[in-house]
C-alpha positions in Angstrom: 30.7 12.1 15.8 27.4 11.5 14.0 27.0 9.6 10.7 27.2 12.9 8.7 30.6 13.9 10.2 32.7 15.3 7.4 29.8 16.8 5.5 29.5 20.6 5.2 26.1 22.2 4.8 25.5 25.9 4.2 22.2 27.2 5.5 20.7 30.5 4.4 19.2 31.9 7.7 15.4 31.9 7.8 12.5 30.8 10.0 10.5 27.6 10.3 11.2 24.4 8.4 14.5 25.2 6.7 16.2 25.9 10.1 14.6 22.7 11.5 16.1 20.7 8.6 19.5 22.3 9.3 19.1 21.3 13.0 18.4 17.7 12.0 21.5 17.6 9.7 23.6 19.2 12.4 22.3 16.8 15.1 23.4 14.0 12.8 27.0 15.3 12.7 27.1 17.6 9.7 29.1 20.9 9.9 26.2 23.3 9.3 27.3 26.8 8.7 24.4 29.3 9.0 24.7 32.4 6.8 23.0 35.1 8.9 22.4 38.7 8.0 25.4 41.0 8.8 23.0 43.4 10.5 22.2 40.7 13.1 25.9 40.2 14.1 26.3 39.8 17.9 22.7 38.7 18.5 20.9 35.4 19.3 17.6 35.4 17.5 14.9 34.1 19.9 13.1 32.1 17.1 16.2 30.0 16.7 16.8 29.1 20.4 16.5 25.4 19.7 16.5 25.0 15.9 19.6 27.1 15.7 21.7 24.7 17.8 24.7 22.8 16.6 25.7 25.4 14.0 28.5 27.7 13.2 27.5 31.2 12.2 28.8 33.5 9.5 27.3 37.0 9.2 27.2 38.3 5.6 25.6 41.2 3.8 24.1 39.8 0.7 23.4 43.3 -0.7 27.0 44.2 -0.5 28.9 43.7 -3.8 31.2 41.2 -2.2 28.6 39.4 -0.1 27.3 36.9 -2.7 30.9 36.3 -3.9 31.8 35.3 -0.4 29.0 32.8 -0.2 30.0 31.3 -3.6 33.5 30.9 -2.2 32.0 28.8 0.6 29.9 26.9 -1.9 33.0 25.6 -3.5 33.9 23.4 -0.5 30.4 22.6 0.7 28.4 19.4 0.2 25.0 20.9 0.4 23.2 24.3 0.6 19.7 24.7 2.0 17.4 27.7 1.7 13.8 28.6 2.5 13.2 31.8 0.4 10.4 32.3 -2.1 11.2 31.1 -5.6 13.5 33.4 -7.4 15.1 35.1 -4.4 18.3 33.2 -4.5 18.5 33.8 -8.3 18.1 37.5 -7.8 21.0 37.4 -5.2 23.2 35.7 -7.8 23.2 32.5 -5.6 20.7 30.4 -7.5 21.4 26.7 -8.5 22.9 27.7 -11.8 25.6 29.9 -10.2 26.2 27.5 -7.3 26.5 24.3 -9.4 28.9 26.0 -11.8 31.2 26.6 -8.8 30.6 23.2 -7.3 29.1 20.5 -9.7 28.7 18.1 -6.8 26.6 20.5 -4.6 23.2 19.4 -3.4 21.0 22.5 -3.5 18.0 22.0 -1.1 15.0 24.4 -1.5 12.2 24.6 1.0 9.0 26.4 0.1 5.3 26.0 0.9 4.0 25.7 -2.6 7.1 24.5 -4.5 9.3 26.1 -7.2 6.5 26.1 -9.8 2.7 26.0 -10.1 0.0 28.7 -9.9 0.6 29.4 -6.2 4.4 29.2 -6.2 4.9 33.0 -5.6 2.1 33.6 -3.2 2.4 33.8 0.6 1.3 31.0 2.9 1.9 29.2 6.2 1.6 25.7 7.5 -2.2 25.9 7.8 -2.4 27.1 4.1 -0.4 24.2 2.8 -2.1 21.4 4.8 -5.4 22.9 3.8 -4.7 22.5 0.1 -3.1 19.0 0.5 -6.3 17.6 2.2 -4.5 16.9 5.4 -6.2 19.5 7.6 -9.7 18.3 6.5 -9.1 15.0 8.1 -8.1 16.3 11.5 -10.7 17.0 14.1 -13.8 15.7 15.8 -17.1 14.9 14.1 -19.4 17.8 13.6 -16.7 20.3 14.4 -14.3 22.4 12.3 -10.9 20.9 11.4 -8.2 21.4 14.1 -4.8 22.8 13.1 -2.2 20.3 14.5 0.2 23.1 15.6 2.5 23.4 12.6 3.8 19.9 12.8 2.3 18.5 9.6 3.3 21.2 7.0 6.3 23.0 8.4 8.1 20.1 10.1 6.8 16.7 9.1 5.9 17.5 5.5 8.5 20.3 5.1 11.7 20.1 7.1 11.9 16.3 7.3 11.2 15.9 3.6 13.9 18.5 2.9 16.4 16.7 5.1 15.4 13.3 3.5 15.8 14.8 0.0 19.2 16.3 0.8 20.4 13.0 2.2 19.2 11.0 -0.8 20.9 13.5 -3.2 24.1 13.3 -1.1 24.0 9.5 -1.5 23.7 9.8 -5.2 26.7 12.1 -5.3 28.7 9.7 -3.2 28.0 7.0 -5.8 29.4 9.2 -8.6 26.3 11.2 -9.5 26.1 14.9 -10.1 24.9 17.6 -7.7 21.2 18.6 -8.1 18.4 20.7 -6.8 16.0 19.3 -4.2 12.6 20.9 -4.5 10.8 20.3 -1.2 7.3 21.8 -0.9 5.2 21.6 2.2 2.1 21.0 0.2 3.7 18.0 -1.4 5.1 16.7 1.9 1.9 17.0 3.8 0.1 15.2 1.0 2.7 12.5 1.2 2.1 12.1 5.0 -1.6 11.6 4.2 -0.8 8.6 1.9 -2.3 5.7 4.0 -5.4 7.8 5.0 -6.0 8.9 1.4 -5.6 5.3 0.3 -8.3 4.3 2.6 -10.5 7.1 1.4 -10.0 6.1 -2.2 -11.3 2.6 -1.6 -14.2 3.8 0.6 -12.7 2.7 3.9 -12.3 6.2 5.4 -15.4 8.3 6.2 -16.0 11.9 7.3 -13.8 13.6 9.8 -14.1 12.3 13.3 -15.9 9.1 12.4 -12.9 6.8 11.8 -10.7 4.5 13.8 -7.8 6.9 14.3 -9.5 10.3 14.3 -11.5 10.1 17.6 -14.3 8.3 15.9 -13.7 5.2 17.9 -14.0 5.4 21.7 -11.0 3.2 22.2 -8.7 5.7 20.4 -9.3 9.0 22.1 -8.4 11.2 25.0 -10.3 11.2 28.3 -10.4 13.6 31.2 -9.6 12.5 34.7 -11.0 13.6 38.0 -8.2 16.2 38.5 -8.8 17.9 35.1 -5.8 16.1 33.5 -6.1 13.6 30.6 -5.0 10.1 29.5 -4.8 8.8 26.0 -6.4 5.5 25.1 -5.4 3.5 22.1 -5.8 -0.3 22.4 -6.8 -1.1 18.8 -5.9 -4.8 18.9 -8.4 -7.1 20.6 -6.0 -8.5 23.2 -5.0 -4.9 24.3 -8.6 -3.8 24.4 -9.5 -6.8 26.6 -6.8 -5.6 29.0 -8.3 -2.1 29.1 -11.7 -3.5 29.8 -10.4 -5.8 32.6 -8.3 -3.1 34.3 -11.1 -0.6 34.2 -13.5 -3.3 35.5 -16.1 -2.5 32.8 -17.7 -5.9 32.8 -19.8 -7.1 29.9 -19.8 -4.7 27.0 -22.8 -3.7 24.9 -21.2 -5.0 21.7 -17.9 -6.4 20.3 -15.1 -3.8 20.2 -15.4 -2.9 16.5 -19.2 -3.0 16.3 -20.0 0.7 15.8 -23.5 0.1 17.3 -21.9 -0.2 20.7 -19.6 2.7 20.5 -21.8 5.4 22.0 -22.4 3.4 25.2 -18.7 2.3 25.3 -17.6 5.9 25.1 -20.0 6.9 27.9 -18.7 4.2 30.1 -15.0 5.1 29.4 -15.7 8.7 30.0 -17.3 8.0 33.4 -14.7 5.5 34.4 -11.7 7.8 33.8 -13.5 10.8 35.3 -13.8 9.0 38.6 -10.1 9.1 39.6 -7.2 11.4 39.1 -4.6 10.8 36.4 -2.0 9.5 38.9 -4.4 6.7 39.8 -4.8 5.6 36.2 -1.0 5.7 35.8 -0.7 3.2 38.6 -3.5 1.0 37.3 -2.1 0.8 33.8 1.6 0.8 34.7 3.5 -1.8 32.6 0.3 -3.0 30.8 -0.5 -3.4 27.1 -3.7 -1.5 27.4 -2.2 1.5 25.7 -3.3 4.0 28.3 -0.8 6.7 28.7 -0.9 10.0 30.7 -1.1 13.1 28.4 2.0 15.0 29.7 2.6 18.7 29.4 5.8 19.9 27.8 7.0 20.7 31.3 6.2 17.2 32.5 7.5 15.2 29.6 11.3 15.6 30.3 10.7 14.3 33.9 9.0 11.0 32.9 11.1 8.0 33.9 11.1 6.6 30.4 12.2 9.8 28.8 14.9 10.2 31.6 16.2 6.7 31.0 16.6 7.3 27.3 17.8 10.9 27.6 15.0 12.0 25.3 15.5 15.6 26.4 18.4 17.7 27.6 18.9 21.2 28.9 21.4 23.7 27.5 21.7 27.4 28.4 18.6 27.0 30.5 16.6 25.7 27.5 15.0 22.2 27.8 14.8 20.7 24.3 14.5 17.3 22.5 17.7 15.3 22.1 18.9 14.3 18.6 17.2 11.4 17.0 17.3 8.7 15.9 19.9 6.6 17.7 22.8 4.8 15.9 24.6 1.7 17.0 28.0 2.5 15.5 28.1 6.3 15.6 27.1 8.2 18.7 25.4 11.6 18.4 27.0 14.4 20.3 25.0 16.7 22.6 24.3 19.7 20.4 26.1 23.0 21.1 23.8 25.9 21.9 22.7 28.4 19.2 25.7 30.5 18.3 26.0 34.3 18.5 25.4 35.5 14.9 28.8 36.0 13.2 30.7 34.1 15.9 32.5 32.0 13.4 32.8 34.4 10.5 36.6 34.7 10.6 37.3 31.0 11.3 35.0 29.8 8.5 36.4 32.2 5.9 40.0 31.4 6.9 39.0 27.7 6.6 37.8 28.4 3.0 41.3 29.3 2.0 41.1 33.1 2.3 44.1 34.8 3.9 43.9 36.8 7.0 44.4 40.0 5.0 41.5 39.0 2.6 39.2 38.3 5.5 40.1 41.6 7.1 39.3 43.5 3.9 35.8 41.8 3.8 35.2 42.7 7.5 36.3 46.3 7.0 34.1 46.8 3.9 31.0 45.4 5.7 30.6 42.5 3.3 30.8 40.3 6.4 30.6 40.9 10.1 31.7 39.3 13.3 29.7 38.7 16.4 
């Protein structure tokens, strides 16, 4: 039973960051009810194999006259609703904040978009790469003299999007718990990715952050980078502090260096020596050399290897369900244990149970099923 046990969250089915936020809330113990399309009843969408875990599923036809009314019925007993449609879609369905908050004044209405609910770009299409481009985040990622490198879709969709949506929903729920009213949470990936850039932009503003790939943390420094080993694998190196750097030098047997650690004049030669040293032995050798040390040298594991690493095994950082290996819920709590998430449900698997739990009679539920307003999986 996680810390959000007892909270009910309605999630409008979608792709990307909104489902990820729903997964986080479900992992933390909330009863997340995903409202899927009735036409998908009986299926398991492959794009939700992991992010769709821990839910219950209701299949509803929002174009049916009774579809939106059914959702509003569920809104009455929910604590939050999250959606990731373009601005105006929920309003056109009759499920916008105005309609929902009338039915439940304590509802937290979480909205996830790329550009936000307003602004010149609010109604235009985009993806993670679009939002992190405009926020300035993408321009800072990559090597000197090369084009920016998209960091998967971790910065916009998930870090700056889903996690900020979950944080906003939780903050609004705390306000409601203290006697406040329900409200809308406008989470935009362009805003969130800009927020993640805060310390870097602060350095840039005071002249302490230079062009891409020339700084301490962006591969500019030779002691914060990735090096290839003799077997074509890689290790990451990150001993920023002098005492950790000294241990790196000692364990590699580099001897006297051309300049102090943070003297940029010596960085080219230091990089060359580190490159040659790591290339001389396979990754497993360096794992042994640096095992248990503070030199901050760590093997770059593949997604297949990571779940097998002893540290990750000891902490149960990953688990496997229905043949799908995936990250375990995080963070950990001292007083409330997090359950292992249930696998992604079949769409519509919980339609009847959820509607009965909302106070509808068996006869009323059967009418909705017969009319096609809702469906079972």
